[in-house]
Structures are given as structure tokens and as C-alpha cells.
PyMOL Python script that loads the backbone (N, CA, C, O; Angstrom):
from pymol import cmd

cmd.read_pdbstr("""\
ATOM      1  N   MET A   1      11.150 155.068  95.853  1.00  0.00           N
ATOM      2  CA  MET A   1      11.832 156.022  95.860  1.00  0.00           C
ATOM      3  C   MET A   1      11.780 156.881  97.293  1.00  0.00           C
ATOM      4  O   MET A   1      11.270 156.737  98.403  1.00  0.00           O
ATOM      5  N   ASP A   2      12.793 158.072  96.456  1.00  0.00           N
ATOM      6  CA  ASP A   2      13.395 158.358  97.854  1.00  0.00           C
ATOM      7  C   ASP A   2      12.611 159.699  98.277  1.00  0.00           C
ATOM      8  O   ASP A   2      11.786 160.064  97.440  1.00  0.00           O
ATOM      9  N   GLU A   3      12.731 160.538  99.492  1.00  0.00           N
ATOM     10  CA  GLU A   3      11.455 161.853  99.582  1.00  0.00           C
ATOM     11  C   GLU A   3      11.925 162.748  98.650  1.00  0.00           C
ATOM     12  O   GLU A   3      11.161 163.475  98.015  1.00  0.00           O
ATOM     13  N   GLY A   4      13.430 162.758  98.480  1.00  0.00           N
ATOM     14  CA  GLY A   4      13.723 164.188  97.539  1.00  0.00           C
ATOM     15  C   GLY A   4      13.259 164.135  96.104  1.00  0.00           C
ATOM     16  O   GLY A   4      12.825 165.047  95.400  1.00  0.00           O
ATOM     17  N   THR A   5      13.528 162.328  95.723  1.00  0.00           N
ATOM     18  CA  THR A   5      12.609 162.119  94.366  1.00  0.00           C
ATOM     19  C   THR A   5      11.479 162.527  94.623  1.00  0.00           C
ATOM     20  O   THR A   5      11.244 163.567  94.008  1.00  0.00           O
ATOM     21  N   LYS A   6      10.596 162.162  95.303  1.00  0.00           N
ATOM     22  CA  LYS A   6       8.724 162.202  95.821  1.00  0.00           C
ATOM     23  C   LYS A   6       8.576 163.438  95.723  1.00  0.00           C
ATOM     24  O   LYS A   6       7.576 163.701  95.054  1.00  0.00           O
ATOM     25  N   LYS A   7       9.228 164.504  96.161  1.00  0.00           N
ATOM     26  CA  LYS A   7       9.229 165.805  96.372  1.00  0.00           C
ATOM     27  C   LYS A   7       9.697 166.270  95.017  1.00  0.00           C
ATOM     28  O   LYS A   7       8.842 167.005  94.523  1.00  0.00           O
ATOM     29  N   GLU A   8      10.976 166.068  94.071  1.00  0.00           N
ATOM     30  CA  GLU A   8      10.750 166.716  92.687  1.00  0.00           C
ATOM     31  C   GLU A   8       9.680 166.131  91.343  1.00  0.00           C
ATOM     32  O   GLU A   8       9.639 166.743  90.276  1.00  0.00           O
ATOM     33  N   LEU A   9       8.830 164.837  91.608  1.00  0.00           N
ATOM     34  CA  LEU A   9       7.992 164.913  91.074  1.00  0.00           C
ATOM     35  C   LEU A   9       7.088 165.465  91.495  1.00  0.00           C
ATOM     36  O   LEU A   9       6.442 165.778  90.495  1.00  0.00           O
ATOM     37  N   LYS A  10       6.450 165.901  92.567  1.00  0.00           N
ATOM     38  CA  LYS A  10       5.061 166.965  93.440  1.00  0.00           C
ATOM     39  C   LYS A  10       5.672 168.212  92.749  1.00  0.00           C
ATOM     40  O   LYS A  10       4.976 169.108  92.271  1.00  0.00           O
ATOM     41  N   ASP A  11       7.044 168.199  92.734  1.00  0.00           N
ATOM     42  CA  ASP A  11       6.910 169.789  91.845  1.00  0.00           C
ATOM     43  C   ASP A  11       6.917 169.637  90.572  1.00  0.00           C
ATOM     44  O   ASP A  11       6.313 170.566  90.036  1.00  0.00           O
ATOM     45  N   LEU A  12       7.323 168.892  89.846  1.00  0.00           N
ATOM     46  CA  LEU A  12       6.634 168.611  88.445  1.00  0.00           C
ATOM     47  C   LEU A  12       5.756 168.795  88.501  1.00  0.00           C
ATOM     48  O   LEU A  12       5.540 170.006  88.459  1.00  0.00           O
ATOM     49  N   GLU A  13       4.482 167.895  88.637  1.00  0.00           N
ATOM     50  CA  GLU A  13       3.239 168.009  88.740  1.00  0.00           C
ATOM     51  C   GLU A  13       2.649 169.183  88.871  1.00  0.00           C
ATOM     52  O   GLU A  13       1.687 169.457  88.154  1.00  0.00           O
ATOM     53  N   ASN A  14       3.137 170.083  89.825  1.00  0.00           N
ATOM     54  CA  ASN A  14       2.463 171.382  90.455  1.00  0.00           C
ATOM     55  C   ASN A  14       2.803 172.214  88.890  1.00  0.00           C
ATOM     56  O   ASN A  14       1.937 172.961  88.437  1.00  0.00           O
ATOM     57  N   MET A  15       4.101 172.011  88.149  1.00  0.00           N
ATOM     58  CA  MET A  15       4.593 172.793  87.115  1.00  0.00           C
ATOM     59  C   MET A  15       3.732 172.465  86.112  1.00  0.00           C
ATOM     60  O   MET A  15       3.519 173.312  85.245  1.00  0.00           O
ATOM     61  N   VAL A  16       2.986 170.996  86.035  1.00  0.00           N
ATOM     62  CA  VAL A  16       2.176 170.988  84.981  1.00  0.00           C
ATOM     63  C   VAL A  16       0.536 171.480  84.880  1.00  0.00           C
ATOM     64  O   VAL A  16      -0.213 171.800  83.957  1.00  0.00           O
ATOM     65  N   ILE A  17       0.417 171.353  86.363  1.00  0.00           N
ATOM     66  CA  ILE A  17      -0.722 172.050  86.596  1.00  0.00           C
ATOM     67  C   ILE A  17      -0.580 173.296  86.832  1.00  0.00           C
ATOM     68  O   ILE A  17      -1.546 173.570  87.544  1.00  0.00           O
ATOM     69  N   ASN A  18       0.131 174.385  86.649  1.00  0.00           N
ATOM     70  CA  ASN A  18       0.739 175.684  86.243  1.00  0.00           C
ATOM     71  C   ASN A  18       0.569 176.234  85.137  1.00  0.00           C
ATOM     72  O   ASN A  18       0.145 177.336  84.789  1.00  0.00           O
ATOM     73  N   TRP A  19       1.078 175.034  84.437  1.00  0.00           N
ATOM     74  CA  TRP A  19       1.038 175.127  82.996  1.00  0.00           C
ATOM     75  C   TRP A  19      -0.262 175.055  82.473  1.00  0.00           C
ATOM     76  O   TRP A  19      -0.572 176.180  82.081  1.00  0.00           O
ATOM     77  N   THR A  20      -1.117 174.289  82.299  1.00  0.00           N
ATOM     78  CA  THR A  20      -2.714 174.126  82.247  1.00  0.00           C
ATOM     79  C   THR A  20      -3.241 175.446  82.843  1.00  0.00           C
ATOM     80  O   THR A  20      -4.177 176.010  82.277  1.00  0.00           O
ATOM     81  N   LYS A  21      -2.718 175.941  83.898  1.00  0.00           N
ATOM     82  CA  LYS A  21      -3.512 176.797  84.402  1.00  0.00           C
ATOM     83  C   LYS A  21      -3.548 178.226  83.440  1.00  0.00           C
ATOM     84  O   LYS A  21      -4.432 179.083  83.452  1.00  0.00           O
ATOM     85  N   SER A  22      -2.296 178.202  82.601  1.00  0.00           N
ATOM     86  CA  SER A  22      -1.992 179.591  81.947  1.00  0.00           C
ATOM     87  C   SER A  22      -2.655 179.146  80.381  1.00  0.00           C
ATOM     88  O   SER A  22      -2.985 180.130  79.719  1.00  0.00           O
ATOM     89  N   TYR A  23      -2.878 177.859  79.742  1.00  0.00           N
ATOM     90  CA  TYR A  23      -3.092 177.470  78.365  1.00  0.00           C
ATOM     91  C   TYR A  23      -4.632 177.424  78.794  1.00  0.00           C
ATOM     92  O   TYR A  23      -5.399 177.772  77.896  1.00  0.00           O
ATOM     93  N   VAL A  24      -5.045 177.166  79.646  1.00  0.00           N
ATOM     94  CA  VAL A  24      -7.016 177.894  79.715  1.00  0.00           C
ATOM     95  C   VAL A  24      -7.236 178.796  79.818  1.00  0.00           C
ATOM     96  O   VAL A  24      -8.331 179.126  79.364  1.00  0.00           O
ATOM     97  N   ARG A  25      -6.381 179.862  80.479  1.00  0.00           N
ATOM     98  CA  ARG A  25      -6.651 181.250  80.277  1.00  0.00           C
ATOM     99  C   ARG A  25      -6.795 181.819  78.463  1.00  0.00           C
ATOM    100  O   ARG A  25      -7.349 182.813  77.992  1.00  0.00           O
ATOM    101  N   GLN A  26      -5.950 180.572  77.730  1.00  0.00           N
ATOM    102  CA  GLN A  26      -5.995 180.753  76.285  1.00  0.00           C
ATOM    103  C   GLN A  26      -7.147 180.277  75.542  1.00  0.00           C
ATOM    104  O   GLN A  26      -7.208 180.602  74.357  1.00  0.00           O
ATOM    105  N   ILE A  27      -8.049 179.580  76.024  1.00  0.00           N
ATOM    106  CA  ILE A  27      -8.366 178.865  75.257  1.00  0.00           C
ATOM    107  C   ILE A  27      -9.504 179.959  74.370  1.00  0.00           C
ATOM    108  O   ILE A  27     -10.148 180.828  74.959  1.00  0.00           O
ATOM    109  N   ASP A  28      -9.561 179.801  73.392  1.00  0.00           N
ATOM    110  CA  ASP A  28     -10.877 180.516  72.978  1.00  0.00           C
ATOM    111  C   ASP A  28     -12.097 179.592  72.325  1.00  0.00           C
ATOM    112  O   ASP A  28     -12.064 178.724  71.453  1.00  0.00           O
ATOM    113  N   PRO A  29     -13.224 180.163  73.143  1.00  0.00           N
ATOM    114  CA  PRO A  29     -14.133 179.067  73.084  1.00  0.00           C
ATOM    115  C   PRO A  29     -14.844 178.624  71.920  1.00  0.00           C
ATOM    116  O   PRO A  29     -15.551 177.621  71.817  1.00  0.00           O
ATOM    117  N   HIS A  30     -14.442 179.906  70.640  1.00  0.00           N
ATOM    118  CA  HIS A  30     -15.227 179.585  69.816  1.00  0.00           C
ATOM    119  C   HIS A  30     -14.847 178.861  68.729  1.00  0.00           C
ATOM    120  O   HIS A  30     -15.198 178.782  67.552  1.00  0.00           O
ATOM    121  N   GLY A  31     -13.743 178.169  69.689  1.00  0.00           N
ATOM    122  CA  GLY A  31     -12.791 176.862  68.585  1.00  0.00           C
ATOM    123  C   GLY A  31     -11.131 177.440  67.791  1.00  0.00           C
ATOM    124  O   GLY A  31     -10.811 178.617  67.959  1.00  0.00           O
ATOM    125  N   GLY A  32     -10.419 176.718  67.160  1.00  0.00           N
ATOM    126  CA  GLY A  32      -9.259 176.785  66.659  1.00  0.00           C
ATOM    127  C   GLY A  32      -8.073 176.939  68.260  1.00  0.00           C
ATOM    128  O   GLY A  32      -7.313 177.854  68.578  1.00  0.00           O
ATOM    129  N   ASN A  33      -8.325 175.868  68.820  1.00  0.00           N
ATOM    130  CA  ASN A  33      -7.086 175.637  70.115  1.00  0.00           C
ATOM    131  C   ASN A  33      -6.847 174.437  69.395  1.00  0.00           C
ATOM    132  O   ASN A  33      -6.843 173.505  70.200  1.00  0.00           O
ATOM    133  N   GLU A  34      -6.647 174.051  68.242  1.00  0.00           N
ATOM    134  CA  GLU A  34      -5.438 172.472  68.533  1.00  0.00           C
ATOM    135  C   GLU A  34      -4.427 173.079  68.470  1.00  0.00           C
ATOM    136  O   GLU A  34      -3.562 172.204  68.480  1.00  0.00           O
ATOM    137  N   TYR A  35      -3.782 174.364  68.389  1.00  0.00           N
ATOM    138  CA  TYR A  35      -2.447 174.826  68.547  1.00  0.00           C
ATOM    139  C   TYR A  35      -1.857 175.033  69.909  1.00  0.00           C
ATOM    140  O   TYR A  35      -0.720 175.368  70.243  1.00  0.00           O
ATOM    141  N   LEU A  36      -3.253 174.658  70.821  1.00  0.00           N
ATOM    142  CA  LEU A  36      -2.579 175.612  72.415  1.00  0.00           C
ATOM    143  C   LEU A  36      -2.290 173.456  72.945  1.00  0.00           C
ATOM    144  O   LEU A  36      -1.417 172.975  73.667  1.00  0.00           O
ATOM    145  N   ILE A  37      -3.500 172.707  72.151  1.00  0.00           N
ATOM    146  CA  ILE A  37      -2.933 171.541  72.351  1.00  0.00           C
ATOM    147  C   ILE A  37      -1.175 170.645  72.049  1.00  0.00           C
ATOM    148  O   ILE A  37      -0.363 169.931  72.637  1.00  0.00           O
ATOM    149  N   ASP A  38      -1.359 171.193  70.984  1.00  0.00           N
ATOM    150  CA  ASP A  38       0.195 171.093  70.306  1.00  0.00           C
ATOM    151  C   ASP A  38       1.304 171.359  71.169  1.00  0.00           C
ATOM    152  O   ASP A  38       2.229 170.628  71.523  1.00  0.00           O
ATOM    153  N   ASP A  39       0.859 173.300  71.611  1.00  0.00           N
ATOM    154  CA  ASP A  39       1.976 173.367  72.369  1.00  0.00           C
ATOM    155  C   ASP A  39       2.216 173.194  73.844  1.00  0.00           C
ATOM    156  O   ASP A  39       3.338 173.230  74.349  1.00  0.00           O
ATOM    157  N   PHE A  40       1.349 173.046  74.356  1.00  0.00           N
ATOM    158  CA  PHE A  40       0.965 172.583  75.314  1.00  0.00           C
ATOM    159  C   PHE A  40       2.116 170.736  75.773  1.00  0.00           C
ATOM    160  O   PHE A  40       2.851 170.497  76.732  1.00  0.00           O
ATOM    161  N   ASN A  41       1.827 170.088  74.872  1.00  0.00           N
ATOM    162  CA  ASN A  41       2.170 169.112  74.490  1.00  0.00           C
ATOM    163  C   ASN A  41       3.683 168.754  74.346  1.00  0.00           C
ATOM    164  O   ASN A  41       4.322 167.800  74.790  1.00  0.00           O
ATOM    165  N   GLU A  42       4.103 169.977  73.476  1.00  0.00           N
ATOM    166  CA  GLU A  42       5.547 170.330  72.980  1.00  0.00           C
ATOM    167  C   GLU A  42       6.192 170.815  74.310  1.00  0.00           C
ATOM    168  O   GLU A  42       7.353 170.531  74.603  1.00  0.00           O
ATOM    169  N   GLU A  43       5.522 171.429  74.955  1.00  0.00           N
ATOM    170  CA  GLU A  43       5.834 171.996  76.247  1.00  0.00           C
ATOM    171  C   GLU A  43       6.714 171.005  76.756  1.00  0.00           C
ATOM    172  O   GLU A  43       7.940 170.897  76.799  1.00  0.00           O
ATOM    173  N   PHE A  44       5.447 170.089  77.249  1.00  0.00           N
ATOM    174  CA  PHE A  44       5.619 169.063  78.440  1.00  0.00           C
ATOM    175  C   PHE A  44       6.905 168.329  77.722  1.00  0.00           C
ATOM    176  O   PHE A  44       7.893 168.098  78.418  1.00  0.00           O
ATOM    177  N   ASN A  45       6.897 167.992  76.449  1.00  0.00           N
ATOM    178  CA  ASN A  45       7.777 166.514  76.320  1.00  0.00           C
ATOM    179  C   ASN A  45       9.464 167.533  75.905  1.00  0.00           C
ATOM    180  O   ASN A  45      10.588 167.044  76.012  1.00  0.00           O
ATOM    181  N   THR A  46       9.255 168.517  75.593  1.00  0.00           N
ATOM    182  CA  THR A  46      10.778 169.252  75.904  1.00  0.00           C
ATOM    183  C   THR A  46      11.188 170.051  76.636  1.00  0.00           C
ATOM    184  O   THR A  46      12.184 170.724  76.371  1.00  0.00           O
ATOM    185  N   ASN A  47      10.568 170.150  77.636  1.00  0.00           N
ATOM    186  CA  ASN A  47      10.964 170.581  79.553  1.00  0.00           C
ATOM    187  C   ASN A  47      10.786 169.453  80.193  1.00  0.00           C
ATOM    188  O   ASN A  47      11.846 169.237  80.779  1.00  0.00           O
ATOM    189  N   MET A  48       9.895 168.450  80.452  1.00  0.00           N
ATOM    190  CA  MET A  48       9.840 167.519  81.458  1.00  0.00           C
ATOM    191  C   MET A  48      10.139 166.543  81.277  1.00  0.00           C
ATOM    192  O   MET A  48      10.796 166.011  82.171  1.00  0.00           O
ATOM    193  N   VAL A  49       9.759 165.534  79.703  1.00  0.00           N
ATOM    194  CA  VAL A  49      10.030 164.498  79.521  1.00  0.00           C
ATOM    195  C   VAL A  49      12.192 163.989  79.563  1.00  0.00           C
ATOM    196  O   VAL A  49      12.488 162.821  79.818  1.00  0.00           O
ATOM    197  N   PRO A  50      13.052 164.784  79.352  1.00  0.00           N
ATOM    198  CA  PRO A  50      14.140 164.587  79.842  1.00  0.00           C
ATOM    199  C   PRO A  50      14.595 164.302  80.880  1.00  0.00           C
ATOM    200  O   PRO A  50      15.466 163.474  81.146  1.00  0.00           O
ATOM    201  N   TYR A  51      13.744 165.314  81.851  1.00  0.00           N
ATOM    202  CA  TYR A  51      14.414 165.073  83.435  1.00  0.00           C
ATOM    203  C   TYR A  51      14.006 164.038  83.722  1.00  0.00           C
ATOM    204  O   TYR A  51      14.767 163.264  84.303  1.00  0.00           O
ATOM    205  N   ILE A  52      12.411 163.567  83.367  1.00  0.00           N
ATOM    206  CA  ILE A  52      11.631 162.401  84.264  1.00  0.00           C
ATOM    207  C   ILE A  52      12.630 161.139  83.615  1.00  0.00           C
ATOM    208  O   ILE A  52      12.698 160.234  84.446  1.00  0.00           O
ATOM    209  N   VAL A  53      13.452 160.816  82.315  1.00  0.00           N
ATOM    210  CA  VAL A  53      14.416 159.966  81.897  1.00  0.00           C
ATOM    211  C   VAL A  53      15.426 159.886  82.485  1.00  0.00           C
ATOM    212  O   VAL A  53      15.907 158.796  82.795  1.00  0.00           O
ATOM    213  N   LYS A  54      15.915 160.899  82.740  1.00  0.00           N
ATOM    214  CA  LYS A  54      17.499 161.290  83.344  1.00  0.00           C
ATOM    215  C   LYS A  54      17.346 160.813  84.684  1.00  0.00           C
ATOM    216  O   LYS A  54      18.374 160.360  85.189  1.00  0.00           O
ATOM    217  N   LEU A  55      15.765 160.804  85.741  1.00  0.00           N
ATOM    218  CA  LEU A  55      15.767 160.056  87.530  1.00  0.00           C
ATOM    219  C   LEU A  55      15.568 159.003  87.112  1.00  0.00           C
ATOM    220  O   LEU A  55      15.755 158.119  87.947  1.00  0.00           O
ATOM    221  N   GLY A  56      15.187 158.601  85.930  1.00  0.00           N
ATOM    222  CA  GLY A  56      15.164 156.740  85.801  1.00  0.00           C
ATOM    223  C   GLY A  56      16.552 156.360  85.319  1.00  0.00           C
ATOM    224  O   GLY A  56      16.959 155.328  85.852  1.00  0.00           O
ATOM    225  N   GLU A  57      17.424 156.942  84.415  1.00  0.00           N
ATOM    226  CA  GLU A  57      18.566 156.638  84.307  1.00  0.00           C
ATOM    227  C   GLU A  57      19.443 156.711  85.494  1.00  0.00           C
ATOM    228  O   GLU A  57      20.330 155.866  85.611  1.00  0.00           O
ATOM    229  N   ALA A  58      19.264 157.783  86.533  1.00  0.00           N
ATOM    230  CA  ALA A  58      20.263 157.541  87.691  1.00  0.00           C
ATOM    231  C   ALA A  58      19.790 157.262  88.656  1.00  0.00           C
ATOM    232  O   ALA A  58      20.070 157.717  89.765  1.00  0.00           O
ATOM    233  N   GLY A  59      18.683 156.153  88.281  1.00  0.00           N
ATOM    234  CA  GLY A  59      17.813 155.150  89.274  1.00  0.00           C
ATOM    235  C   GLY A  59      17.279 155.476  90.334  1.00  0.00           C
ATOM    236  O   GLY A  59      17.143 154.915  91.421  1.00  0.00           O
ATOM    237  N   HIS A  60      16.867 156.820  89.764  1.00  0.00           N
ATOM    238  CA  HIS A  60      15.680 157.266  91.025  1.00  0.00           C
ATOM    239  C   HIS A  60      14.558 157.029  90.778  1.00  0.00           C
ATOM    240  O   HIS A  60      13.878 157.773  91.484  1.00  0.00           O
ATOM    241  N   LEU A  61      13.879 156.349  90.112  1.00  0.00           N
ATOM    242  CA  LEU A  61      12.880 155.625  89.664  1.00  0.00           C
ATOM    243  C   LEU A  61      12.805 154.663  88.442  1.00  0.00           C
ATOM    244  O   LEU A  61      13.205 154.718  87.279  1.00  0.00           O
ATOM    245  N   THR A  62      12.146 153.788  89.171  1.00  0.00           N
ATOM    246  CA  THR A  62      12.018 152.290  88.612  1.00  0.00           C
ATOM    247  C   THR A  62      11.028 152.628  87.334  1.00  0.00           C
ATOM    248  O   THR A  62      10.751 153.794  87.054  1.00  0.00           O
ATOM    249  N   SER A  63      10.640 151.770  86.760  1.00  0.00           N
ATOM    250  CA  SER A  63       9.653 151.972  85.622  1.00  0.00           C
ATOM    251  C   SER A  63       8.566 151.712  86.098  1.00  0.00           C
ATOM    252  O   SER A  63       7.735 151.566  85.202  1.00  0.00           O
ATOM    253  N   GLU A  64       8.024 151.537  87.427  1.00  0.00           N
ATOM    254  CA  GLU A  64       6.620 151.157  87.583  1.00  0.00           C
ATOM    255  C   GLU A  64       6.660 152.783  88.298  1.00  0.00           C
ATOM    256  O   GLU A  64       5.597 153.403  88.258  1.00  0.00           O
ATOM    257  N   GLU A  65       7.506 153.258  88.749  1.00  0.00           N
ATOM    258  CA  GLU A  65       7.409 154.695  89.206  1.00  0.00           C
ATOM    259  C   GLU A  65       7.116 155.477  88.158  1.00  0.00           C
ATOM    260  O   GLU A  65       6.097 156.168  88.175  1.00  0.00           O
ATOM    261  N   PHE A  66       7.908 155.473  87.182  1.00  0.00           N
ATOM    262  CA  PHE A  66       8.150 156.139  85.775  1.00  0.00           C
ATOM    263  C   PHE A  66       6.514 156.053  85.150  1.00  0.00           C
ATOM    264  O   PHE A  66       5.982 157.012  84.589  1.00  0.00           O
ATOM    265  N   ALA A  67       5.767 154.574  85.387  1.00  0.00           N
ATOM    266  CA  ALA A  67       4.791 154.432  84.370  1.00  0.00           C
ATOM    267  C   ALA A  67       3.561 155.478  85.552  1.00  0.00           C
ATOM    268  O   ALA A  67       2.693 156.259  85.161  1.00  0.00           O
ATOM    269  N   LYS A  68       3.762 155.269  86.404  1.00  0.00           N
ATOM    270  CA  LYS A  68       2.604 155.871  87.343  1.00  0.00           C
ATOM    271  C   LYS A  68       2.682 157.318  87.057  1.00  0.00           C
ATOM    272  O   LYS A  68       1.797 157.911  86.441  1.00  0.00           O
ATOM    273  N   PHE A  69       3.781 157.893  87.524  1.00  0.00           N
ATOM    274  CA  PHE A  69       3.826 159.555  87.215  1.00  0.00           C
ATOM    275  C   PHE A  69       3.823 160.133  85.706  1.00  0.00           C
ATOM    276  O   PHE A  69       3.838 161.348  85.508  1.00  0.00           O
ATOM    277  N   GLN A  70       3.805 159.350  84.833  1.00  0.00           N
ATOM    278  CA  GLN A  70       3.517 159.074  83.673  1.00  0.00           C
ATOM    279  C   GLN A  70       1.730 159.440  83.196  1.00  0.00           C
ATOM    280  O   GLN A  70       1.131 160.296  82.545  1.00  0.00           O
ATOM    281  N   ALA A  71       1.407 158.197  83.984  1.00  0.00           N
ATOM    282  CA  ALA A  71      -0.074 158.158  83.584  1.00  0.00           C
ATOM    283  C   ALA A  71      -0.714 159.721  84.402  1.00  0.00           C
ATOM    284  O   ALA A  71      -1.755 160.255  84.020  1.00  0.00           O
ATOM    285  N   VAL A  72       0.138 160.266  85.554  1.00  0.00           N
ATOM    286  CA  VAL A  72      -0.905 160.960  86.424  1.00  0.00           C
ATOM    287  C   VAL A  72      -0.497 162.182  85.867  1.00  0.00           C
ATOM    288  O   VAL A  72      -1.389 163.031  85.861  1.00  0.00           O
ATOM    289  N   ILE A  73       0.757 162.582  85.321  1.00  0.00           N
ATOM    290  CA  ILE A  73       0.580 163.980  84.052  1.00  0.00           C
ATOM    291  C   ILE A  73       0.242 163.454  83.075  1.00  0.00           C
ATOM    292  O   ILE A  73       0.952 163.866  82.157  1.00  0.00           O
ATOM    293  N   GLY A  74      -0.715 162.507  82.623  1.00  0.00           N
ATOM    294  CA  GLY A  74      -1.243 162.096  81.299  1.00  0.00           C
ATOM    295  C   GLY A  74      -2.665 162.715  81.314  1.00  0.00           C
ATOM    296  O   GLY A  74      -3.317 163.113  80.349  1.00  0.00           O
ATOM    297  N   ALA A  75      -3.109 162.703  83.066  1.00  0.00           N
ATOM    298  CA  ALA A  75      -4.687 162.957  83.518  1.00  0.00           C
ATOM    299  C   ALA A  75      -4.450 164.487  83.324  1.00  0.00           C
ATOM    300  O   ALA A  75      -5.349 165.038  82.689  1.00  0.00           O
ATOM    301  N   HIS A  76      -3.697 165.076  83.628  1.00  0.00           N
ATOM    302  CA  HIS A  76      -3.721 166.538  83.813  1.00  0.00           C
ATOM    303  C   HIS A  76      -3.668 166.796  82.018  1.00  0.00           C
ATOM    304  O   HIS A  76      -4.239 167.843  81.712  1.00  0.00           O
ATOM    305  N   ILE A  77      -3.197 166.172  81.051  1.00  0.00           N
ATOM    306  CA  ILE A  77      -2.605 166.707  79.896  1.00  0.00           C
ATOM    307  C   ILE A  77      -4.046 166.215  78.972  1.00  0.00           C
ATOM    308  O   ILE A  77      -4.510 166.884  78.048  1.00  0.00           O
ATOM    309  N   THR A  78      -4.563 165.009  79.421  1.00  0.00           N
ATOM    310  CA  THR A  78      -6.242 164.433  78.744  1.00  0.00           C
ATOM    311  C   THR A  78      -7.311 165.278  79.146  1.00  0.00           C
ATOM    312  O   THR A  78      -8.235 165.548  78.379  1.00  0.00           O
ATOM    313  N   GLY A  79      -7.203 165.897  80.803  1.00  0.00           N
ATOM    314  CA  GLY A  79      -7.991 167.156  81.171  1.00  0.00           C
ATOM    315  C   GLY A  79      -8.242 168.421  80.540  1.00  0.00           C
ATOM    316  O   GLY A  79      -9.238 169.060  80.202  1.00  0.00           O
ATOM    317  N   PHE A  80      -6.985 168.562  80.496  1.00  0.00           N
ATOM    318  CA  PHE A  80      -6.832 169.655  80.012  1.00  0.00           C
ATOM    319  C   PHE A  80      -7.653 169.858  78.103  1.00  0.00           C
ATOM    320  O   PHE A  80      -8.258 170.758  77.519  1.00  0.00           O
ATOM    321  N   ILE A  81      -7.284 168.730  77.824  1.00  0.00           N
ATOM    322  CA  ILE A  81      -7.848 168.613  76.189  1.00  0.00           C
ATOM    323  C   ILE A  81      -9.591 168.197  76.608  1.00  0.00           C
ATOM    324  O   ILE A  81     -10.433 168.115  75.714  1.00  0.00           O
ATOM    325  N   ASN A  82      -9.784 168.068  77.427  1.00  0.00           N
ATOM    326  CA  ASN A  82     -11.224 167.310  77.321  1.00  0.00           C
ATOM    327  C   ASN A  82     -11.839 168.909  77.575  1.00  0.00           C
ATOM    328  O   ASN A  82     -12.853 169.248  76.965  1.00  0.00           O
ATOM    329  N   LEU A  83     -11.185 169.815  78.472  1.00  0.00           N
ATOM    330  CA  LEU A  83     -11.900 170.627  78.694  1.00  0.00           C
ATOM    331  C   LEU A  83     -11.766 171.777  77.447  1.00  0.00           C
ATOM    332  O   LEU A  83     -12.387 172.838  77.510  1.00  0.00           O
ATOM    333  N   ILE A  84     -10.957 171.463  76.408  1.00  0.00           N
ATOM    334  CA  ILE A  84     -10.737 173.020  75.426  1.00  0.00           C
ATOM    335  C   ILE A  84     -12.062 172.000  74.288  1.00  0.00           C
ATOM    336  O   ILE A  84     -12.932 172.760  73.863  1.00  0.00           O
ATOM    337  N   TYR A  85     -12.210 170.781  73.913  1.00  0.00           N
ATOM    338  CA  TYR A  85     -13.467 170.040  73.735  1.00  0.00           C
ATOM    339  C   TYR A  85     -14.659 170.825  74.595  1.00  0.00           C
ATOM    340  O   TYR A  85     -15.095 171.871  74.115  1.00  0.00           O
ATOM    341  N   GLU A  86     -15.112 170.409  75.670  1.00  0.00           N
ATOM    342  CA  GLU A  86     -16.369 170.830  76.280  1.00  0.00           C
ATOM    343  C   GLU A  86     -16.184 172.518  75.837  1.00  0.00           C
ATOM    344  O   GLU A  86     -17.021 172.911  75.025  1.00  0.00           O
ATOM    345  N   LEU A  87     -15.199 173.493  76.289  1.00  0.00           N
ATOM    346  CA  LEU A  87     -15.815 174.702  75.826  1.00  0.00           C
ATOM    347  C   LEU A  87     -15.959 174.894  74.525  1.00  0.00           C
ATOM    348  O   LEU A  87     -16.303 176.031  74.203  1.00  0.00           O
ATOM    349  N   GLU A  88     -15.786 174.066  73.624  1.00  0.00           N
ATOM    350  CA  GLU A  88     -15.662 174.608  72.013  1.00  0.00           C
ATOM    351  C   GLU A  88     -17.082 174.115  72.133  1.00  0.00           C
ATOM    352  O   GLU A  88     -17.721 174.863  71.394  1.00  0.00           O
ATOM    353  N   GLU A  89     -17.687 173.478  72.532  1.00  0.00           N
ATOM    354  CA  GLU A  89     -19.427 172.468  72.467  1.00  0.00           C
ATOM    355  C   GLU A  89     -19.866 173.214  72.853  1.00  0.00           C
ATOM    356  O   GLU A  89     -20.322 173.945  71.975  1.00  0.00           O
ATOM    357  N   SER A  90     -20.095 173.636  74.065  1.00  0.00           N
ATOM    358  CA  SER A  90     -20.688 173.995  74.862  1.00  0.00           C
ATOM    359  C   SER A  90     -21.282 175.937  74.207  1.00  0.00           C
ATOM    360  O   SER A  90     -22.299 176.494  74.619  1.00  0.00           O
ATOM    361  N   GLU A  91     -20.392 176.484  73.273  1.00  0.00           N
ATOM    362  CA  GLU A  91     -20.663 177.474  72.435  1.00  0.00           C
ATOM    363  C   GLU A  91     -20.972 177.093  71.142  1.00  0.00           C
ATOM    364  O   GLU A  91     -20.963 178.096  70.427  1.00  0.00           O
ATOM    365  N   GLU A  92     -21.188 176.291  70.646  1.00  0.00           N
ATOM    366  CA  GLU A  92     -21.928 175.950  69.317  1.00  0.00           C
ATOM    367  C   GLU A  92     -23.253 175.905  69.792  1.00  0.00           C
ATOM    368  O   GLU A  92     -24.178 175.656  69.019  1.00  0.00           O
TER     369      GLU A  92
END
""", "prot")
cmd.dss("prot")
cmd.show_as("cartoon", "prot")
cmd.util.cbc("prot")
cmd.orient("prot")
């Protein structure tokens, strides 16, 4: 992977981190946060997945690199979801 692509992926990861911070501020510890999970996933699937796919189609990412990046981003999304459940459980 070239340095430009590495920078692009780091920028995309930072974008997901910023989205996460924004969504975390909206969590209601009393529950009803399913819409945040849906919105976060939709934002990712709408705004990022097509771009990542195009990087792969253009030959900038191998399938292994794509899978690795997908796992990194998936960990951020999973962390966000787990945080919601932890905050909701702590309020019960």
C-alpha cells in the first residue's frame, strides 16, 4: 500500500472516531439508543463503504488490506455499541 493510501485510511479512521465522539454525546443512559446505532451504521455504510470499495477497485487496497481496515473500523463501531449497553446497564 502506498503512503497516500495509508494516509487516506488513517483520515477515514479519524473520521469514524469523530463520528463516534459525536454519537457518544447523544447517548441517553436511560435507554432508547437503538436509533443511534442504526444512524451510525447508516452513516458508515453510506459515506465510507463506497469510498473504501473504490479504493479497492482502483487497486489501492488488496483484499487483505481491505479486510484489515474493515476490522479496525468494526472495532470502533463495536466499541460504540458496547458503550451504549454499558451506560444503559449502569443506569438500571
